[in-house]
Steps between C-alpha positions, in 0.01 A plus 500: 500500500292265286677407176316465170658258254384727215716784632820300540791544256483288186874474437597134454765364735424135417563487127331287232684183403649429842554140607245484783278193520129542416318638804826601671427694822846660506442678169172632647675618816777670305241688293355635824845602623542701181157660540576592860861622480559576134846608386626549857520125561831317475470125548753270666419146388662173615468170317142390447206502263535874440847438359327293232238770436777756476697293254844596641598634160469809281135551414390425857140403564484767772517877467653575841865573576613169648796372701529120485667350807585163658223334698616592850608860440189693393443727797871567557535616139177701525627670817817612323303621199262698721793663682668589169184659363457700819859629484448592134178683589300292252131427556467122470302222664716191552293182487613145567275264304570150629318170523443290808846342475670837458301636794428238764778249437822578310450877517380529859832605655539813286126573530522496879823701496356775282188514717707524818707784353195684366630525143276704271372208290167337417524121504218325312471126543319361194384187680411209273563261788779286350819512293312510170787606273712196587234229495235560771699411814355585841599817684428615853204689350341189350178439697420188699369214287620633164671272249836604357768288334676477838182453708321252277276377784422857609705739712483418872605839639297820517582806293753742649330830595751748357275810530476448877875436520553834324260668744729383779786688330307818589526641148269792410283319245391140446215391275354198326348522153350283225515514122118468508464843664715735291384832644566378854854398396559828314384706800738308724790544258448875485471522876821298543680728252400804707658361817874515568658184631452130431158390373373146441207391279408133468314439172295181462564371147325173401704311238299298242796275416609411852155499658349298215201714400359643178701813406173684439420470871797683656288787631217264605742292710656815649158637599399171657814506714369823655134398510578172681727680746805309379668833410441803722546852364626750756747784547698631793629855526747559784373189674127582476328218315169510312317272263478610138147541354493177293569292812283683753186288446693179567603595852159343567566130445139435402542720192799311360446268207579131562872428471425206269391747229856635492671163525297314237612735220865408559657171399770548764236421766357198317652261751397683818285294735192611695719500810751718316228747405395525865863567598524774237171653617635507854812680378285758320300561819820533704642753253185710529497477881862615519449792263176618663669497841787707358253745345326538835829542685633766262183702441 
């Protein structure tokens, strides 16, 4: 069903006066979570930027019920909370909201365990592609060529493909999303909430501070990630994969915008060489080839 922004609830779940940076993509994403799930959502949040937005004190910057947990434990805690709510007969949607470190690195063991068990949880990775809250250190989700304080000549490894790893766990729902396409994200959240079992949504969340761009351009940068093919929007229900509407045109490589348009807006790619850009373009093409083959194989 097509969602109209005008018809979505107006209750505020990201409250005025919170400590988010200007242009913060996580505060945008959390607004959309509130619009999609409303009062049913209970968030499990490990250490990260959202802890700062929240404030970790009375008078929280967020209007959700929240359980704050150690970095590595998010999905284990969420699994227990989901089981408790089920036993109590309470209608709740348990959501892990974790960054790339709390998802792909430090938190990966409990993520994989909860997926393998089929716990009734939605895990959202708010992916800003580095450890922003502790000083912009690289993570396994930092893309090739990007500067961080621990890859000051540019990261040499490619970005870990967590959505495909989660597909291989054979969970009932996997999706990617972007803060630039709120209705697509909201539709996916509501679909995930309607499915029992473990669900994974990977949200692309460009960070003005860590990526070194004008905070007014958060949505512009996020859209360019999709339009250049750098970020592919798709969903998979019970193993059947399909492209999401915003990404469909870019299955045709000739329709993608030049990758340089995306890179030049970000100071973190200031040092990338022409050779590095070609390597990154090749990785983008390979990601598309892999996904299109999987779509064909599962259709």
